[in-house]
C-alpha angles and dihedrals in degrees: 000000000000091000087075119101111277091235090057093047090048092053092049093049093046091049093049093044093051090045091050093046093051091048090050092048090054092045092053091053089051091049096041091054093043091051095051114079115238091009117146114256117264091248093058120075130000124278111284143168111277090216107046099014094231113155113246123237129212093272089058095051105054104123115253095342096069091054092047094044093051091042093241094303137108108259090215103050103008094235118147120262119216114268086220087081098068092033093056091043091050092049091048092051094049092046092056093047093049090054089064092043090054097044110020112199090347090125098180092054091042091053091052091047092050092048089048091050091053093051094044092047090051090052095044095050095048093047090049091055101038107014088235134105113210115224091232091060090054088049090056088056090056088071097067090035090060093041090053089071086073098035096045104034093161087075102079125217093249090052089052093047090051090046087053091066107019093093105010094056096052088046090052092049092049088052090053092050100040106018125226091018088129131011119251088239091057090054091050091045092055092046092056093042088048090058091045095051108027123236098289098052089039089062089049092048094048090049092055089043088059091050093050091045090051090051090049091050093049089049092052091048092050092049091047092243092126138021130209116253097017097101092250116173130205132186110272095184098082092054092047091047092050093047096047093047092051088048090053090053104035106006096107093051092045091050094049089049091051094047090048087076089062106054115191 
């Protein structure tokens, strides 16, 4: 891939980043309206400021740059705009670019990765805002999971079925023993991701999910948003989505690197 002219690579990366940012921007609108009770559906009415109700124009809707240019505020009423908008747009752009880095010019695999990124981002954003994962969002993820049978034939069906339960089943058992240790949506998420990745990459994805969740927990403790021993909860879905997506892209490489330390 990196033997291509730099100008061509740059064009591809910019295109994918813009595409990913636009998709993420739309997904956040969908999630934001779905999370607010009595809010109008995303398919009704144009984008507008939640504070003053003014319809937004093209200059207000450029991913990342509009938020930065207007300093995170509505240019009509001056009210602050959620920082989740540029964050989700940045993540979406990076996710799309990484899909090409992982599978350069393997268009079938890239398409599955992009579809997976959209579904995981939808789940992560909703969980971040509400600490819930709707069943319908997990069902959306089943689509790329099933298509991956064709796109990633090296992951056998037995590996996928074992991946279906290797993490989700222990999470379910822990929930039954402890109660509310994990959300039901987290269990379903890992079941679908397990089928998508197969058991080996599911273990890699869950490992990275734990790392990202630990970083998130430390960040919340430092900011005083949570305290040890008070039964505080935080959304686990974003960390799991990040870990599983990175495993889909680079899990095989990471696993080979790890196993190289244990020569047979």
